[in-house]
A tleap script that builds the chain and sets N, CA, C and O, in Angstrom:
source leaprc.protein.ff14SB
mol = sequence {
  NMET ALA LYS PHE THR THR PHE LYS GLY TYR
  THR GLY ASP ARG PRO PRO THR ILE PRO ARG
  PRO ASP VAL ALA PRO ASP PRO MET ILE VAL
  THR VAL GLN GLU GLY VAL PRO VAL VAL TYR
  PRO ASP CYS HIE GLY VAL GLY VAL ARG VAL
  VAL HIE PRO VAL ASN PRO ASN ALA PRO ALA
  LYS ASN MET GLY LEU VAL MET PHE TYR ILE
  PRO PRO HIE ALA SER LEU ALA PRO GLY SER
  HIE GLU THR GLU GLU THR TYR VAL ILE LEU
  GLU GLY SER GLY LYS MET THR PHE GLU ARG
  TYR GLU ARG ASP VAL LYS LYS GLY ASP PHE
  VAL TYR LEU PRO PRO TRP CYS LEU HIE GLY
  ILE GLU ASN THR GLY THR GLU THR LEU VAL
  VAL LEU ILE ALA THR SER PRO PRO ASN CPRO
}
set mol.1.N position { -33.813 5.041 -20.134 }
set mol.1.CA position { -32.971 5.055 -21.308 }
set mol.1.C position { -32.014 6.235 -21.215 }
set mol.1.O position { -32.390 7.303 -20.732 }
set mol.2.N position { -30.781 6.049 -21.673 }
set mol.2.CA position { -29.766 7.102 -21.619 }
set mol.2.C position { -30.089 8.200 -22.620 }
set mol.2.O position { -30.598 7.934 -23.709 }
set mol.3.N position { -29.792 9.422 -22.245 }
set mol.3.CA position { -29.949 10.550 -23.150 }
set mol.3.C position { -28.578 10.864 -23.735 }
set mol.3.O position { -27.621 11.110 -23.001 }
set mol.4.N position { -28.492 10.853 -25.048 }
set mol.4.CA position { -27.236 11.144 -25.723 }
set mol.4.C position { -27.111 12.638 -25.954 }
set mol.4.O position { -28.088 13.307 -26.289 }
set mol.5.N position { -25.903 13.160 -25.773 }
set mol.5.CA position { -25.629 14.548 -26.109 }
set mol.5.C position { -24.826 14.571 -27.405 }
set mol.5.O position { -24.167 13.591 -27.753 }
set mol.6.N position { -24.883 15.672 -28.101 }
set mol.6.CA position { -24.179 15.802 -29.371 }
set mol.6.C position { -22.806 16.397 -29.131 }
set mol.6.O position { -22.671 17.434 -28.481 }
set mol.7.N position { -21.780 15.732 -29.664 }
set mol.7.CA position { -20.421 16.248 -29.578 }
set mol.7.C position { -20.324 17.505 -30.420 }
set mol.7.O position { -20.709 17.498 -31.589 }
set mol.8.N position { -19.815 18.585 -29.843 }
set mol.8.CA position { -19.762 19.864 -30.544 }
set mol.8.C position { -18.391 20.191 -31.095 }
set mol.8.O position { -18.219 21.222 -31.747 }
set mol.9.N position { -17.417 19.343 -30.850 }
set mol.9.CA position { -16.088 19.578 -31.390 }
set mol.9.C position { -15.302 20.578 -30.573 }
set mol.9.O position { -15.691 20.952 -29.466 }
set mol.10.N position { -14.183 21.006 -31.143 }
set mol.10.CA position { -13.263 21.891 -30.441 }
set mol.10.C position { -13.277 23.298 -31.019 }
set mol.10.O position { -12.303 24.036 -30.864 }
set mol.11.N position { -14.341 23.676 -31.670 }
set mol.11.CA position { -14.417 25.026 -32.218 }
set mol.11.C position { -14.987 25.957 -31.162 }
set mol.11.O position { -15.721 25.535 -30.269 }
set mol.12.N position { -14.640 27.209 -31.280 }
set mol.12.CA position { -15.136 28.193 -30.332 }
set mol.12.C position { -14.698 29.586 -30.731 }
set mol.12.O position { -14.030 29.776 -31.747 }
set mol.13.N position { -15.078 30.551 -29.927 }
set mol.13.CA position { -14.759 31.946 -30.227 }
set mol.13.C position { -13.364 32.352 -29.771 }
set mol.13.O position { -12.794 33.302 -30.307 }
set mol.14.N position { -12.812 31.656 -28.802 }
set mol.14.CA position { -11.504 32.055 -28.289 }
set mol.14.C position { -10.386 31.313 -29.020 }
set mol.14.O position { -10.574 30.189 -29.486 }
set mol.15.N position { -9.224 31.954 -29.113 }
set mol.15.CA position { -8.098 31.307 -29.814 }
set mol.15.C position { -7.584 30.112 -29.012 }
set mol.15.O position { -7.752 30.068 -27.794 }
set mol.16.N position { -6.958 29.141 -29.686 }
set mol.16.CA position { -6.429 27.977 -28.963 }
set mol.16.C position { -5.308 28.386 -28.012 }
set mol.16.O position { -4.562 29.327 -28.283 }
set mol.17.N position { -5.199 27.667 -26.896 }
set mol.17.CA position { -4.128 27.957 -25.928 }
set mol.17.C position { -2.806 27.354 -26.392 }
set mol.17.O position { -1.740 27.788 -25.956 }
set mol.18.N position { -2.867 26.363 -27.269 }
set mol.18.CA position { -1.666 25.777 -27.862 }
set mol.18.C position { -1.715 26.113 -29.348 }
set mol.18.O position { -2.642 25.691 -30.040 }
set mol.19.N position { -0.740 26.861 -29.850 }
set mol.19.CA position { -0.777 27.262 -31.260 }
set mol.19.C position { -0.755 26.056 -32.201 }
set mol.19.O position { -0.078 25.061 -31.938 }
set mol.20.N position { -1.492 26.159 -33.278 }
set mol.20.CA position { -1.502 25.098 -34.285 }
set mol.20.C position { -0.198 25.166 -35.076 }
set mol.20.O position { 0.155 26.230 -35.584 }
set mol.21.N position { 0.532 24.035 -35.191 }
set mol.21.CA position { 1.789 24.049 -35.952 }
set mol.21.C position { 1.509 24.134 -37.453 }
set mol.21.O position { 0.407 23.826 -37.908 }
set mol.22.N position { 2.503 24.548 -38.200 }
set mol.22.CA position { 2.372 24.608 -39.659 }
set mol.22.C position { 2.204 23.210 -40.255 }
set mol.22.O position { 1.480 23.023 -41.233 }
set mol.23.N position { 2.877 22.242 -39.657 }
set mol.23.CA position { 2.778 20.855 -40.099 }
set mol.23.C position { 2.199 20.041 -38.944 }
set mol.23.O position { 2.718 20.090 -37.828 }
set mol.24.N position { 1.146 19.306 -39.202 }
set mol.24.CA position { 0.511 18.510 -38.144 }
set mol.24.C position { 1.484 17.458 -37.608 }
set mol.24.O position { 2.178 16.807 -38.388 }
set mol.25.N position { 1.540 17.286 -36.286 }
set mol.25.CA position { 2.455 16.276 -35.727 }
set mol.25.C position { 1.929 14.866 -35.968 }
set mol.25.O position { 0.729 14.660 -36.154 }
set mol.26.N position { 2.835 13.908 -35.961 }
set mol.26.CA position { 2.457 12.508 -36.064 }
set mol.26.C position { 2.168 11.972 -34.666 }
set mol.26.O position { 2.705 12.489 -33.687 }
set mol.27.N position { 1.327 10.942 -34.558 }
set mol.27.CA position { 1.066 10.342 -33.243 }
set mol.27.C position { 2.283 9.550 -32.777 }
set mol.27.O position { 3.161 9.207 -33.569 }
set mol.28.N position { 2.318 9.269 -31.492 }
set mol.28.CA position { 3.338 8.411 -30.899 }
set mol.28.C position { 2.600 7.198 -30.333 }
set mol.28.O position { 1.862 7.317 -29.355 }
set mol.29.N position { 2.796 6.068 -30.932 }
set mol.29.CA position { 2.115 4.848 -30.513 }
set mol.29.C position { 3.112 4.018 -29.728 }
set mol.29.O position { 4.151 3.616 -30.252 }
set mol.30.N position { 2.785 3.762 -28.454 }
set mol.30.CA position { 3.720 3.077 -27.561 }
set mol.30.C position { 3.033 1.910 -26.861 }
set mol.30.O position { 1.806 1.830 -26.798 }
set mol.31.N position { 3.847 1.024 -26.344 }
set mol.31.CA position { 3.361 -0.084 -25.528 }
set mol.31.C position { 3.813 0.141 -24.088 }
set mol.31.O position { 4.645 1.007 -23.817 }
set mol.32.N position { 3.268 -0.632 -23.187 }
set mol.32.CA position { 3.685 -0.546 -21.786 }
set mol.32.C position { 5.175 -0.857 -21.666 }
set mol.32.O position { 5.869 -0.266 -20.839 }
set mol.33.N position { 5.665 -1.784 -22.488 }
set mol.33.CA position { 7.071 -2.159 -22.433 }
set mol.33.C position { 7.986 -0.990 -22.799 }
set mol.33.O position { 9.164 -1.002 -22.443 }
set mol.34.N position { 7.475 0.004 -23.493 }
set mol.34.CA position { 8.264 1.181 -23.867 }
set mol.34.C position { 8.112 2.317 -22.857 }
set mol.34.O position { 8.607 3.422 -23.078 }
set mol.35.N position { 7.430 2.040 -21.754 }
set mol.35.CA position { 7.245 3.038 -20.710 }
set mol.35.C position { 8.413 3.075 -19.741 }
set mol.35.O position { 9.383 2.330 -19.879 }
set mol.36.N position { 8.302 3.950 -18.765 }
set mol.36.CA position { 9.343 4.139 -17.753 }
set mol.36.C position { 8.813 3.621 -16.415 }
set mol.36.O position { 7.875 4.200 -15.866 }
set mol.37.N position { 9.401 2.530 -15.873 }
set mol.37.CA position { 8.921 1.977 -14.605 }
set mol.37.C position { 9.132 2.951 -13.441 }
set mol.37.O position { 10.100 3.710 -13.405 }
set mol.38.N position { 8.203 2.902 -12.504 }
set mol.38.CA position { 8.290 3.733 -11.303 }
set mol.38.C position { 7.747 2.922 -10.129 }
set mol.38.O position { 6.760 2.199 -10.265 }
set mol.39.N position { 8.404 3.050 -8.973 }
set mol.39.CA position { 7.902 2.421 -7.752 }
set mol.39.C position { 7.454 3.531 -6.803 }
set mol.39.O position { 7.985 4.641 -6.809 }
set mol.40.N position { 6.470 3.193 -6.001 }
set mol.40.CA position { 5.916 4.141 -5.046 }
set mol.40.C position { 6.387 3.762 -3.648 }
set mol.40.O position { 6.468 2.576 -3.328 }
set mol.41.N position { 6.699 4.752 -2.807 }
set mol.41.CA position { 7.181 4.447 -1.455 }
set mol.41.C position { 6.208 3.553 -0.687 }
set mol.41.O position { 4.996 3.770 -0.717 }
set mol.42.N position { 6.742 2.562 -0.011 }
set mol.42.CA position { 5.965 1.658 0.844 }
set mol.42.C position { 4.856 0.934 0.096 }
set mol.42.O position { 3.810 0.648 0.679 }
set mol.43.N position { 5.061 0.633 -1.181 }
set mol.43.CA position { 4.074 -0.094 -1.979 }
set mol.43.C position { 4.788 -1.181 -2.763 }
set mol.43.O position { 5.859 -0.944 -3.322 }
set mol.44.N position { 4.204 -2.371 -2.806 }
set mol.44.CA position { 4.805 -3.473 -3.550 }
set mol.44.C position { 4.292 -3.559 -4.985 }
set mol.44.O position { 4.618 -4.499 -5.709 }
set mol.45.N position { 3.486 -2.573 -5.396 }
set mol.45.CA position { 3.054 -2.495 -6.780 }
set mol.45.C position { 4.086 -1.739 -7.606 }
set mol.45.O position { 5.011 -1.131 -7.067 }
set mol.46.N position { 3.914 -1.788 -8.917 }
set mol.46.CA position { 4.817 -1.057 -9.803 }
set mol.46.C position { 3.976 -0.302 -10.829 }
set mol.46.O position { 2.965 -0.802 -11.321 }
set mol.47.N position { 4.421 0.907 -11.135 }
set mol.47.CA position { 3.775 1.687 -12.176 }
set mol.47.C position { 4.672 1.771 -13.396 }
set mol.47.O position { 5.889 1.608 -13.301 }
set mol.48.N position { 4.060 2.027 -14.542 }
set mol.48.CA position { 4.819 2.248 -15.766 }
set mol.48.C position { 4.285 3.532 -16.390 }
set mol.48.O position { 3.122 3.613 -16.784 }
set mol.49.N position { 5.156 4.530 -16.472 }
set mol.49.CA position { 4.769 5.807 -17.081 }
set mol.49.C position { 4.812 5.633 -18.597 }
set mol.49.O position { 5.879 5.682 -19.208 }
set mol.50.N position { 3.646 5.429 -19.190 }
set mol.50.CA position { 3.554 5.141 -20.610 }
set mol.50.C position { 3.523 6.438 -21.414 }
set mol.50.O position { 4.337 6.627 -22.318 }
set mol.51.N position { 2.602 7.320 -21.096 }
set mol.51.CA position { 2.538 8.655 -21.702 }
set mol.51.C position { 2.838 9.629 -20.573 }
set mol.51.O position { 2.032 9.821 -19.663 }
set mol.52.N position { 4.020 10.242 -20.651 }
set mol.52.CA position { 4.471 11.056 -19.513 }
set mol.52.C position { 5.683 11.876 -19.951 }
set mol.52.O position { 6.423 11.435 -20.831 }
set mol.53.N position { 5.909 13.054 -19.368 }
set mol.53.CA position { 7.076 13.859 -19.746 }
set mol.53.C position { 8.417 13.132 -19.632 }
set mol.53.O position { 9.350 13.456 -20.367 }
set mol.54.N position { 8.532 12.154 -18.725 }
set mol.54.CA position { 9.812 11.461 -18.560 }
set mol.54.C position { 10.016 10.324 -19.555 }
set mol.54.O position { 11.109 9.764 -19.632 }
set mol.55.N position { 8.981 9.975 -20.317 }
set mol.55.CA position { 9.117 8.895 -21.295 }
set mol.55.C position { 9.440 9.489 -22.665 }
set mol.55.O position { 8.578 10.132 -23.264 }
set mol.56.N position { 10.654 9.293 -23.177 }
set mol.56.CA position { 11.009 9.863 -24.473 }
set mol.56.C position { 10.203 9.284 -25.627 }
set mol.56.O position { 10.169 9.869 -26.709 }
set mol.57.N position { 9.551 8.137 -25.413 }
set mol.57.CA position { 8.742 7.526 -26.460 }
set mol.57.C position { 7.363 8.170 -26.609 }
set mol.57.O position { 6.728 8.019 -27.653 }
set mol.58.N position { 6.897 8.874 -25.598 }
set mol.58.CA position { 5.608 9.575 -25.624 }
set mol.58.C position { 5.663 10.713 -24.598 }
set mol.58.O position { 5.013 10.646 -23.555 }
set mol.59.N position { 6.447 11.762 -24.903 }
set mol.59.CA position { 6.710 12.823 -23.915 }
set mol.59.C position { 5.600 13.877 -23.821 }
set mol.59.O position { 5.797 15.024 -24.224 }
set mol.60.N position { 4.448 13.493 -23.295 }
set mol.60.CA position { 3.348 14.442 -23.127 }
set mol.60.C position { 3.765 15.564 -22.183 }
set mol.60.O position { 4.574 15.363 -21.276 }
set mol.61.N position { 3.208 16.728 -22.407 }
set mol.61.CA position { 3.524 17.867 -21.543 }
set mol.61.C position { 2.433 18.125 -20.503 }
set mol.61.O position { 2.733 18.563 -19.393 }
set mol.62.N position { 1.187 17.864 -20.846 }
set mol.62.CA position { 0.070 18.265 -19.987 }
set mol.62.C position { -0.737 17.107 -19.416 }
set mol.62.O position { -1.785 17.325 -18.808 }
set mol.63.N position { -0.262 15.881 -19.604 }
set mol.63.CA position { -0.992 14.739 -19.067 }
set mol.63.C position { -0.025 13.594 -18.773 }
set mol.63.O position { 1.090 13.552 -19.293 }
set mol.64.N position { -0.469 12.687 -17.947 }
set mol.64.CA position { 0.293 11.484 -17.671 }
set mol.64.C position { -0.626 10.286 -17.679 }
set mol.64.O position { -1.722 10.341 -17.121 }
set mol.65.N position { -0.198 9.202 -18.303 }
set mol.65.CA position { -0.913 7.927 -18.265 }
set mol.65.C position { 0.037 6.881 -17.711 }
set mol.65.O position { 1.104 6.626 -18.269 }
set mol.66.N position { -0.368 6.288 -16.614 }
set mol.66.CA position { 0.460 5.303 -15.917 }
set mol.66.C position { -0.338 4.014 -15.787 }
set mol.66.O position { -1.496 4.036 -15.369 }
set mol.67.N position { 0.280 2.887 -16.145 }
set mol.67.CA position { -0.301 1.579 -15.851 }
set mol.67.C position { 0.253 1.176 -14.485 }
set mol.67.O position { 1.466 1.156 -14.277 }
set mol.68.N position { -0.648 0.856 -13.562 }
set mol.68.CA position { -0.269 0.530 -12.193 }
set mol.68.C position { -0.692 -0.914 -11.926 }
set mol.68.O position { -1.860 -1.270 -12.083 }
set mol.69.N position { 0.273 -1.737 -11.521 }
set mol.69.CA position { 0.046 -3.154 -11.268 }
set mol.69.C position { 0.223 -3.410 -9.772 }
set mol.69.O position { 1.304 -3.203 -9.220 }
set mol.70.N position { -0.855 -3.863 -9.125 }
set mol.70.CA position { -0.838 -4.089 -7.677 }
set mol.70.C position { -1.115 -5.570 -7.432 }
set mol.70.O position { -2.213 -6.043 -7.727 }
set mol.71.N position { -0.133 -6.317 -6.893 }
set mol.71.CA position { -0.371 -7.743 -6.642 }
set mol.71.C position { -1.355 -7.948 -5.484 }
set mol.71.O position { -1.585 -7.027 -4.701 }
set mol.72.N position { -1.937 -9.151 -5.370 }
set mol.72.CA position { -2.847 -9.424 -4.255 }
set mol.72.C position { -2.207 -9.074 -2.907 }
set mol.72.O position { -1.019 -9.312 -2.690 }
set mol.73.N position { -2.996 -8.520 -2.032 }
set mol.73.CA position { -2.630 -8.144 -0.665 }
set mol.73.C position { -1.779 -6.876 -0.579 }
set mol.73.O position { -1.484 -6.423 0.527 }
set mol.74.N position { -1.378 -6.294 -1.698 }
set mol.74.CA position { -0.562 -5.077 -1.665 }
set mol.74.C position { -1.473 -3.852 -1.692 }
set mol.74.O position { -2.624 -3.923 -2.121 }
set mol.75.N position { -0.931 -2.727 -1.222 }
set mol.75.CA position { -1.718 -1.503 -1.191 }
set mol.75.C position { -0.815 -0.286 -1.383 }
set mol.75.O position { 0.399 -0.344 -1.193 }
set mol.76.N position { -1.447 0.797 -1.759 }
set mol.76.CA position { -0.808 2.110 -1.813 }
set mol.76.C position { -1.516 2.957 -0.769 }
set mol.76.O position { -2.720 3.190 -0.868 }
set mol.77.N position { -0.778 3.418 0.227 }
set mol.77.CA position { -1.363 4.167 1.344 }
set mol.77.C position { -2.034 5.452 0.847 }
set mol.77.O position { -1.601 6.037 -0.145 }
set mol.78.N position { -3.089 5.885 1.538 }
set mol.78.CA position { -3.771 7.112 1.131 }
set mol.78.C position { -2.854 8.330 1.166 }
set mol.78.O position { -2.008 8.479 2.048 }
set mol.79.N position { -3.050 9.179 0.192 }
set mol.79.CA position { -2.336 10.434 0.084 }
set mol.79.C position { -3.140 11.363 -0.807 }
set mol.79.O position { -4.187 10.976 -1.325 }
set mol.80.N position { -2.663 12.578 -0.988 }
set mol.80.CA position { -3.351 13.524 -1.870 }
set mol.80.C position { -2.312 14.408 -2.546 }
set mol.80.O position { -1.166 14.503 -2.107 }
set mol.81.N position { -2.747 15.052 -3.627 }
set mol.81.CA position { -1.868 15.940 -4.389 }
set mol.81.C position { -2.730 16.929 -5.166 }
set mol.81.O position { -3.949 16.780 -5.246 }
set mol.82.N position { -2.084 17.930 -5.732 }
set mol.82.CA position { -2.825 19.011 -6.370 }
set mol.82.C position { -3.330 18.696 -7.772 }
set mol.82.O position { -4.089 19.486 -8.335 }
set mol.83.N position { -2.934 17.569 -8.352 }
set mol.83.CA position { -3.362 17.251 -9.705 }
set mol.83.C position { -4.703 16.526 -9.728 }
set mol.83.O position { -5.056 15.822 -8.782 }
set mol.84.N position { -5.444 16.706 -10.820 }
set mol.84.CA position { -6.632 15.894 -11.060 }
set mol.84.C position { -6.169 14.515 -11.503 }
set mol.84.O position { -5.123 14.378 -12.138 }
set mol.85.N position { -6.946 13.499 -11.168 }
set mol.85.CA position { -6.537 12.151 -11.502 }
set mol.85.C position { -7.785 11.294 -11.708 }
set mol.85.O position { -8.818 11.533 -11.082 }
set mol.86.N position { -7.687 10.310 -12.575 }
set mol.86.CA position { -8.749 9.322 -12.742 }
set mol.86.C position { -8.112 7.948 -12.731 }
set mol.86.O position { -7.130 7.700 -13.430 }
set mol.87.N position { -8.678 7.055 -11.931 }
set mol.87.CA position { -8.274 5.656 -11.917 }
set mol.87.C position { -9.304 4.885 -12.747 }
set mol.87.O position { -10.507 5.009 -12.519 }
set mol.88.N position { -8.830 4.097 -13.700 }
set mol.88.CA position { -9.693 3.215 -14.477 }
set mol.88.C position { -9.273 1.790 -14.131 }
set mol.88.O position { -8.142 1.391 -14.409 }
set mol.89.N position { -10.169 1.030 -13.533 }
set mol.89.CA position { -9.853 -0.335 -13.131 }
set mol.89.C position { -10.007 -1.228 -14.363 }
set mol.89.O position { -11.115 -1.437 -14.859 }
set mol.90.N position { -8.876 -1.751 -14.849 }
set mol.90.CA position { -8.878 -2.571 -16.056 }
set mol.90.C position { -8.998 -4.059 -15.761 }
set mol.90.O position { -9.617 -4.799 -16.527 }
set mol.91.N position { -8.413 -4.497 -14.659 }
set mol.91.CA position { -8.451 -5.917 -14.273 }
set mol.91.C position { -8.448 -6.011 -12.758 }
set mol.91.O position { -7.840 -5.187 -12.074 }
set mol.92.N position { -9.132 -7.021 -12.240 }
set mol.92.CA position { -9.095 -7.295 -10.814 }
set mol.92.C position { -10.107 -6.504 -10.006 }
set mol.92.O position { -11.019 -5.875 -10.544 }
set mol.93.N position { -9.913 -6.558 -8.698 }
set mol.93.CA position { -10.806 -5.855 -7.774 }
set mol.93.C position { -10.006 -5.418 -6.552 }
set mol.93.O position { -8.947 -5.965 -6.241 }
set mol.94.N position { -10.546 -4.425 -5.880 }
set mol.94.CA position { -9.854 -3.911 -4.711 }
set mol.94.C position { -10.736 -2.996 -3.900 }
set mol.94.O position { -11.956 -2.964 -4.054 }
set mol.95.N position { -10.078 -2.249 -3.026 }
set mol.95.CA position { -10.780 -1.317 -2.146 }
set mol.95.C position { -10.036 0.003 -2.199 }
set mol.95.O position { -8.811 0.039 -2.091 }
set mol.96.N position { -10.781 1.094 -2.367 }
set mol.96.CA position { -10.174 2.417 -2.307 }
set mol.96.C position { -10.591 3.092 -1.011 }
set mol.96.O position { -11.735 2.989 -0.570 }
set mol.97.N position { -9.640 3.779 -0.422 }
set mol.97.CA position { -9.863 4.510 0.818 }
set mol.97.C position { -9.859 5.998 0.510 }
set mol.97.O position { -8.959 6.497 -0.166 }
set mol.98.N position { -10.867 6.704 1.009 }
set mol.98.CA position { -10.992 8.145 0.832 }
set mol.98.C position { -11.060 8.808 2.208 }
set mol.98.O position { -11.015 8.123 3.230 }
set mol.99.N position { -11.165 10.103 2.235 }
set mol.99.CA position { -11.200 10.852 3.495 }
set mol.99.C position { -12.321 10.363 4.422 }
set mol.99.O position { -12.090 10.150 5.612 }
set mol.100.N position { -13.526 10.186 3.884 }
set mol.100.CA position { -14.678 9.886 4.735 }
set mol.100.C position { -15.258 8.481 4.573 }
set mol.100.O position { -16.179 8.109 5.299 }
set mol.101.N position { -14.730 7.696 3.631 }
set mol.101.CA position { -15.273 6.344 3.453 }
set mol.101.C position { -14.340 5.482 2.617 }
set mol.101.O position { -13.362 5.963 2.044 }
set mol.102.N position { -14.669 4.188 2.561 }
set mol.102.CA position { -13.988 3.232 1.696 }
set mol.102.C position { -15.007 2.698 0.703 }
set mol.102.O position { -16.208 2.685 0.974 }
set mol.103.N position { -14.510 2.251 -0.466 }
set mol.103.CA position { -15.417 1.719 -1.488 }
set mol.103.C position { -14.714 0.620 -2.263 }
set mol.103.O position { -13.545 0.747 -2.626 }
set mol.104.N position { -15.441 -0.462 -2.512 }
set mol.104.CA position { -14.913 -1.520 -3.360 }
set mol.104.C position { -14.892 -1.027 -4.802 }
set mol.104.O position { -15.789 -0.298 -5.227 }
set mol.105.N position { -13.860 -1.429 -5.558 }
set mol.105.CA position { -13.752 -1.098 -6.974 }
set mol.105.C position { -13.463 -2.379 -7.737 }
set mol.105.O position { -12.892 -3.329 -7.200 }
set mol.106.N position { -13.869 -2.386 -9.003 }
set mol.106.CA position { -13.692 -3.576 -9.828 }
set mol.106.C position { -13.524 -3.162 -11.282 }
set mol.106.O position { -13.700 -1.997 -11.638 }
set mol.107.N position { -13.184 -4.130 -12.107 }
set mol.107.CA position { -13.011 -3.914 -13.537 }
set mol.107.C position { -14.196 -3.127 -14.102 }
set mol.107.O position { -15.357 -3.467 -13.874 }
set mol.108.N position { -13.870 -2.072 -14.840 }
set mol.108.CA position { -14.899 -1.234 -15.447 }
set mol.108.C position { -15.206 0.039 -14.683 }
set mol.108.O position { -15.888 0.917 -15.210 }
set mol.109.N position { -14.719 0.165 -13.447 }
set mol.109.CA position { -14.970 1.379 -12.659 }
set mol.109.C position { -14.023 2.502 -13.061 }
set mol.109.O position { -12.840 2.273 -13.313 }
set mol.110.N position { -14.558 3.717 -13.117 }
set mol.110.CA position { -13.778 4.939 -13.309 }
set mol.110.C position { -13.894 5.722 -12.008 }
set mol.110.O position { -15.006 5.959 -11.536 }
set mol.111.N position { -12.789 6.123 -11.425 }
set mol.111.CA position { -12.801 6.870 -10.166 }
set mol.111.C position { -12.140 8.218 -10.421 }
set mol.111.O position { -10.923 8.291 -10.589 }
set mol.112.N position { -12.935 9.285 -10.452 }
set mol.112.CA position { -12.392 10.633 -10.642 }
set mol.112.C position { -11.977 11.194 -9.294 }
set mol.112.O position { -12.749 11.164 -8.335 }
set mol.113.N position { -10.752 11.709 -9.225 }
set mol.113.CA position { -10.190 12.253 -7.994 }
set mol.113.C position { -9.862 13.730 -8.213 }
set mol.113.O position { -8.880 14.048 -8.884 }
set mol.114.N position { -10.668 14.631 -7.661 }
set mol.114.CA position { -10.359 16.054 -7.813 }
set mol.114.C position { -9.082 16.418 -7.063 }
set mol.114.O position { -8.608 15.638 -6.236 }
set mol.115.N position { -8.517 17.600 -7.344 }
set mol.115.CA position { -7.310 18.009 -6.623 }
set mol.115.C position { -7.497 17.898 -5.106 }
set mol.115.O position { -8.538 18.279 -4.571 }
set mol.116.N position { -6.499 17.385 -4.439 }
set mol.116.CA position { -6.405 17.228 -2.989 }
set mol.116.C position { -7.371 16.199 -2.399 }
set mol.116.O position { -7.559 16.163 -1.183 }
set mol.117.N position { -7.985 15.365 -3.239 }
set mol.117.CA position { -8.840 14.279 -2.750 }
set mol.117.C position { -7.946 13.183 -2.162 }
set mol.117.O position { -7.109 12.618 -2.867 }
set mol.118.N position { -8.121 12.891 -0.893 }
set mol.118.CA position { -7.358 11.821 -0.254 }
set mol.118.C position { -7.792 10.486 -0.859 }
set mol.118.O position { -8.986 10.199 -0.942 }
set mol.119.N position { -6.814 9.665 -1.283 }
set mol.119.CA position { -7.149 8.384 -1.880 }
set mol.119.C position { -5.997 7.393 -1.722 }
set mol.119.O position { -4.824 7.761 -1.770 }
set mol.120.N position { -6.362 6.143 -1.535 }
set mol.120.CA position { -5.424 5.036 -1.502 }
set mol.120.C position { -6.118 3.828 -2.104 }
set mol.120.O position { -7.341 3.819 -2.246 }
set mol.121.N position { -5.351 2.812 -2.457 }
set mol.121.CA position { -5.951 1.632 -3.084 }
set mol.121.C position { -5.281 0.368 -2.570 }
set mol.121.O position { -4.077 0.346 -2.311 }
set mol.122.N position { -6.077 -0.685 -2.427 }
set mol.122.CA position { -5.592 -1.979 -1.952 }
set mol.122.C position { -6.165 -3.074 -2.833 }
set mol.122.O position { -7.343 -3.034 -3.189 }
set mol.123.N position { -5.348 -4.044 -3.184 }
set mol.123.CA position { -5.828 -5.198 -3.933 }
set mol.123.C position { -6.397 -6.192 -2.937 }
set mol.123.O position { -5.653 -6.795 -2.163 }
set mol.124.N position { -7.711 -6.367 -2.951 }
set mol.124.CA position { -8.373 -7.315 -2.048 }
set mol.124.C position { -8.756 -8.594 -2.786 }
set mol.124.O position { -9.377 -9.485 -2.208 }
set mol.125.N position { -8.388 -8.683 -4.054 }
set mol.125.CA position { -8.739 -9.845 -4.868 }
set mol.125.C position { -7.631 -10.878 -4.902 }
set mol.125.O position { -6.691 -10.831 -4.109 }
set mol.126.N position { -7.757 -11.809 -5.828 }
set mol.126.CA position { -6.799 -12.908 -5.953 }
set mol.126.C position { -5.939 -12.801 -7.204 }
set mol.126.O position { -5.075 -13.648 -7.429 }
set mol.127.N position { -6.157 -11.788 -8.015 }
set mol.127.CA position { -5.345 -11.570 -9.209 }
set mol.127.C position { -4.762 -10.162 -9.167 }
set mol.127.O position { -5.194 -9.328 -8.372 }
set mol.128.N position { -3.789 -9.907 -10.017 }
set mol.128.CA position { -3.175 -8.576 -10.065 }
set mol.128.C position { -4.239 -7.534 -10.391 }
set mol.128.O position { -5.024 -7.705 -11.324 }
set mol.129.N position { -4.257 -6.470 -9.627 }
set mol.129.CA position { -5.142 -5.336 -9.877 }
set mol.129.C position { -4.418 -4.421 -10.858 }
set mol.129.O position { -3.332 -3.922 -10.561 }
set mol.130.N position { -5.019 -4.201 -12.029 }
set mol.130.CA position { -4.411 -3.376 -13.071 }
set mol.130.C position { -5.231 -2.102 -13.184 }
set mol.130.O position { -6.433 -2.140 -13.445 }
set mol.131.N position { -4.555 -0.961 -12.982 }
set mol.131.CA position { -5.226 0.334 -12.961 }
set mol.131.C position { -4.538 1.266 -13.958 }
set mol.131.O position { -3.318 1.427 -13.927 }
set mol.132.N position { -5.316 1.869 -14.830 }
set mol.132.CA position { -4.805 2.933 -15.687 }
set mol.132.C position { -5.040 4.235 -14.937 }
set mol.132.O position { -6.178 4.567 -14.604 }
set mol.133.N position { -3.971 4.970 -14.673 }
set mol.133.CA position { -4.069 6.239 -13.953 }
set mol.133.C position { -3.820 7.360 -14.946 }
set mol.133.O position { -2.763 7.424 -15.573 }
set mol.134.N position { -4.803 8.244 -15.084 }
set mol.134.CA position { -4.671 9.423 -15.942 }
set mol.134.C position { -4.558 10.642 -15.039 }
set mol.134.O position { -5.402 10.853 -14.168 }
set mol.135.N position { -3.516 11.445 -15.242 }
set mol.135.CA position { -3.235 12.592 -14.381 }
set mol.135.C position { -3.016 13.834 -15.234 }
set mol.135.O position { -2.326 13.796 -16.253 }
set mol.136.N position { -3.617 14.935 -14.794 }
set mol.136.CA position { -3.420 16.200 -15.498 }
set mol.136.C position { -3.334 17.336 -14.478 }
set mol.136.O position { -4.264 17.532 -13.696 }
set mol.137.N position { -2.242 18.076 -14.476 }
set mol.137.CA position { -1.008 17.819 -15.191 }
set mol.137.C position { -0.329 16.565 -14.643 }
set mol.137.O position { -0.728 16.062 -13.593 }
set mol.138.N position { 0.691 16.051 -15.336 }
set mol.138.CA position { 1.325 14.815 -14.885 }
set mol.138.C position { 2.032 14.981 -13.551 }
set mol.138.O position { 2.522 16.060 -13.218 }
set mol.139.N position { 2.075 13.886 -12.790 }
set mol.139.CA position { 2.853 13.904 -11.546 }
set mol.139.C position { 4.325 14.025 -11.895 }
set mol.139.O position { 4.744 13.594 -12.969 }
set mol.140.N position { 5.116 14.609 -10.997 }
set mol.140.CA position { 6.565 14.762 -11.287 }
set mol.140.C position { 7.278 13.417 -11.384 }
set mol.140.O position { 8.485 13.374 -11.620 }
savepdb mol mol.pdb
quit
């Protein structure tokens, strides 16, 4: 049986790194259609920067959320970068390549990629592989 931990909130002894504004900001609720499309070199998939500094509809400063659509048989070659990243497989199945091994991924998988972790992804299924990519800080 799973052991639950208690959420302790965001209180602590140290001051916040981002000052609290006098007036609380409103949320920015966006759709993928309001994102900024991006293509990756040598990849037939397309990304959409939904929450990202370049999207005026949701201009986050410290994070990026990208919806990545990879058609069957397409891949993104392995590479690495200094940002932390998590891939959340929302639809489809594929194979991820890392420095020392490959692993199949499918809907429901979360793949945490620490800074400089070599990673690539290939759609090995028959439907579009849909991946939510969360990056902190955001990729340029």
